[in-house]
C-alpha positions in Angstrom: 53.6 90.9 183.4 53.4 89.1 179.8 56.1 86.7 178.3 56.2 88.5 175.5 55.0 92.2 174.2 55.8 92.3 170.7 54.5 89.5 168.1 57.2 89.2 165.5 56.2 87.5 162.3 58.3 86.0 160.3 60.7 84.3 162.6 63.0 83.7 159.5 64.4 86.4 157.2 64.0 84.9 153.7 65.7 86.9 151.0 65.9 85.5 147.1 69.3 86.0 146.7 70.8 87.4 143.3 74.3 88.4 142.8 74.6 92.2 142.1 70.8 92.7 143.1 69.4 94.5 146.2 66.5 92.6 147.8 64.3 93.4 150.7 61.9 91.8 153.4 59.8 93.1 155.9 59.2 92.1 159.5 55.8 92.2 161.3 55.7 93.8 164.9 52.4 93.4 166.5 51.9 95.1 170.0 49.5 92.4 171.9 49.5 94.1 175.4 47.2 97.6 176.6 50.8 99.2 176.9 53.2 101.2 174.5 55.9 99.1 173.5 59.6 100.4 172.2 61.5 98.4 170.1 65.2 98.5 168.5 66.3 95.9 165.9 70.1 95.1 165.5 72.1 92.7 163.6 75.4 91.0 163.2 76.4 92.3 160.0 75.2 96.1 159.9 77.2 97.0 157.0 75.3 94.5 154.8 71.7 95.2 155.6 69.7 98.5 156.0 66.7 98.5 158.5 64.2 100.8 158.6 63.0 101.5 160.8 65.4 100.2 163.4 64.0 102.1 166.3 60.3 103.1 167.1 57.2 102.9 169.2 54.3 100.5 168.8 50.9 101.7 170.4 48.5 99.4 172.0 46.9 96.2 169.9 48.6 97.9 166.9 51.1 96.7 164.1 54.5 98.3 162.6 56.3 97.1 159.7 60.0 97.1 159.6 61.6 96.3 156.2 65.1 94.8 155.7 67.2 95.4 152.8 69.8 93.7 151.7 73.0 95.2 149.8 73.7 93.8 146.6 76.4 91.1 146.8 79.0 90.4 144.7 80.0 86.9 145.6 77.4 83.8 146.3 77.9 82.6 149.9 79.3 78.8 150.1 76.4 76.3 149.7 74.0 79.4 150.0 74.7 79.3 154.0 74.3 82.7 155.6 75.2 82.9 159.5 73.6 86.4 159.8 71.2 87.1 162.3 69.0 90.0 163.5 67.8 90.8 167.0 64.6 92.5 168.2 64.6 94.1 171.4 61.3 95.6 172.9 60.4 97.4 176.5 57.8 98.6 177.9 57.6 102.5 177.3 55.6 105.7 178.6 52.1 105.8 177.8 52.2 108.3 174.7 55.9 107.9 174.0 57.5 108.1 170.2 60.6 107.1 168.4 62.3 110.6 170.0 61.8 109.5 173.6 63.7 106.3 172.7 67.0 106.2 174.0 69.8 103.6 174.2 69.5 103.1 177.8 65.6 102.0 177.6 67.5 98.4 176.3 70.3 98.3 178.7 70.3 95.0 181.0 70.4 96.8 184.5 68.5 97.5 187.6 66.4 94.6 187.0 64.9 96.3 184.0 62.8 93.8 181.9 64.0 93.5 178.2 62.5 91.1 175.8 64.6 89.7 173.0 63.6 87.7 170.1 66.4 86.7 167.4 65.8 85.9 163.9 67.8 83.8 161.4 68.9 85.1 157.8 68.1 82.3 155.2 68.7 82.5 151.4 66.6 81.1 148.8 66.6 80.4 145.1 65.0 83.5 143.6 61.8 83.0 141.2 62.1 81.4 137.9 61.4 83.5 134.7 58.7 82.2 132.5 59.8 80.0 129.8 60.2 81.8 126.4 57.6 81.2 123.6 59.1 79.1 120.7 57.3 79.2 117.1 55.7 76.1 115.5 58.0 73.8 113.5 54.7 72.5 111.2 53.6 76.0 110.1 56.7 78.3 111.3 54.5 80.4 112.8 54.3 82.2 116.0 51.5 81.6 118.4 51.3 85.2 118.9 51.0 86.2 115.4 47.8 87.8 114.8 44.9 86.5 112.7 41.5 88.0 111.9 38.2 85.7 112.2 35.2 86.9 110.1 31.6 86.1 112.3 28.9 87.7 110.3 29.1 91.1 110.4 31.4 91.2 113.6 35.0 90.6 113.1 37.4 89.7 115.7 41.1 90.2 115.3 44.0 88.5 117.1 47.3 90.4 118.4 50.6 90.0 117.6 51.8 89.9 120.9 50.4 89.9 124.6 49.2 93.0 126.6 52.3 94.8 128.0 50.2 95.6 131.3 47.1 94.5 133.2 45.4 97.8 132.1 45.8 96.9 128.6 44.6 93.2 129.3 41.5 94.7 131.1 40.7 96.9 128.4 41.2 94.2 125.9 38.8 91.9 128.1 36.2 94.4 128.3 36.1 94.8 124.7 35.5 90.9 124.2 32.8 91.1 127.2 30.8 94.3 125.2 30.8 92.3 121.8 29.7 89.0 123.7 27.1 91.1 124.9 25.9 92.6 121.2 25.7 89.1 120.0 23.7 88.0 123.0 21.4 90.5 122.0 21.5 89.9 118.4 20.6 86.2 119.3 17.7 87.2 121.5 16.2 89.5 118.8 16.4 86.8 116.2 14.6 84.3 118.3 11.8 86.6 119.2 11.2 87.4 115.4 11.2 83.6 114.6 8.6 83.0 117.6 6.6 86.1 116.2 6.5 84.3 112.6 5.8 81.0 113.8 2.6 82.5 115.4 1.6 84.2 112.6 2.2 81.0 110.2 -0.1 79.5 112.8 -2.8 81.9 112.7 -2.8 81.8 109.1 -2.9 78.3 109.0 -6.1 78.2 111.0 -7.6 80.9 109.3 -7.4 79.2 105.9 -8.5 76.1 107.6 -12.3 77.5 109.1 -12.5 79.3 105.4 -12.3 75.9 103.6 -14.6 74.5 105.8 -17.4 77.1 105.3 -17.0 76.6 101.6 -17.2 73.2 101.7 -20.2 73.5 104.2 -22.3 75.5 101.5 -21.1 73.3 98.7 -22.8 70.6 100.9 -25.7 72.3 101.6 -26.5 73.6 97.9 -25.6 69.6 96.8 -28.6 68.5 98.8 -31.1 71.1 97.8 -30.4 70.3 94.1 -30.6 66.8 94.6 -34.0 66.9 96.5 -35.5 69.2 93.8 -34.4 66.7 90.6 -35.8 63.9 92.6 -38.9 65.8 92.7 -39.3 66.4 89.0 -38.7 62.8 88.8 -41.4 61.9 90.8 -44.0 64.2 89.1 -42.9 62.8 85.7 -43.9 59.4 86.7 -47.1 60.2 88.5 -48.2 61.9 85.4 -47.2 58.7 83.2 -48.7 56.4 85.4 -52.2 58.1 84.7 -51.8 57.9 81.3 
């Protein structure tokens, strides 16, 4: 027989104590055996706490969640100390048993019956602090949540007067922002491609212009050489004629 048949977490029930406010916490019962396990939860202050479910059956290798609710209190305890305790009793139950099969006799310590017991104590903790309020800027006199409009080219970004009221509104606004970023990114890529095309066209035109200029210079140079030879020939004929006179 195992030393325990239910693994119980947590071992302390921590309640964020607030006057005139009902608070709850959970107990996790994990059946570590191959048997059906019946359990019962008791407390030293039954009028102060509500336990659901307070009895039940946990199948093999399964988990049962028990919710403990503390009723609203009108007075705070001295030094926030609490002496309340809980007791979780568990026994091996018949295979296929349900909550309807549980009886008080199953948890009586008699006739050599083995009943497992775990004690849980109650601890009061301070409630979470609310977020600090947002103050207006003393220099500008404008709240950080005031609206603003920023114009980037033909895209306009609008600020908001206050933060979104819920997560769904925040997700919607975040999706709009990502969509706008995607549009700007596509436009940037298109502008880069267009600039590259212009550079290629300019380079092609430069090469064509340089080739045309070289051809014209070559034709001019060849024409100049022919004219020079022709003039030299004429001068030679005139010199020969004058020498024969």
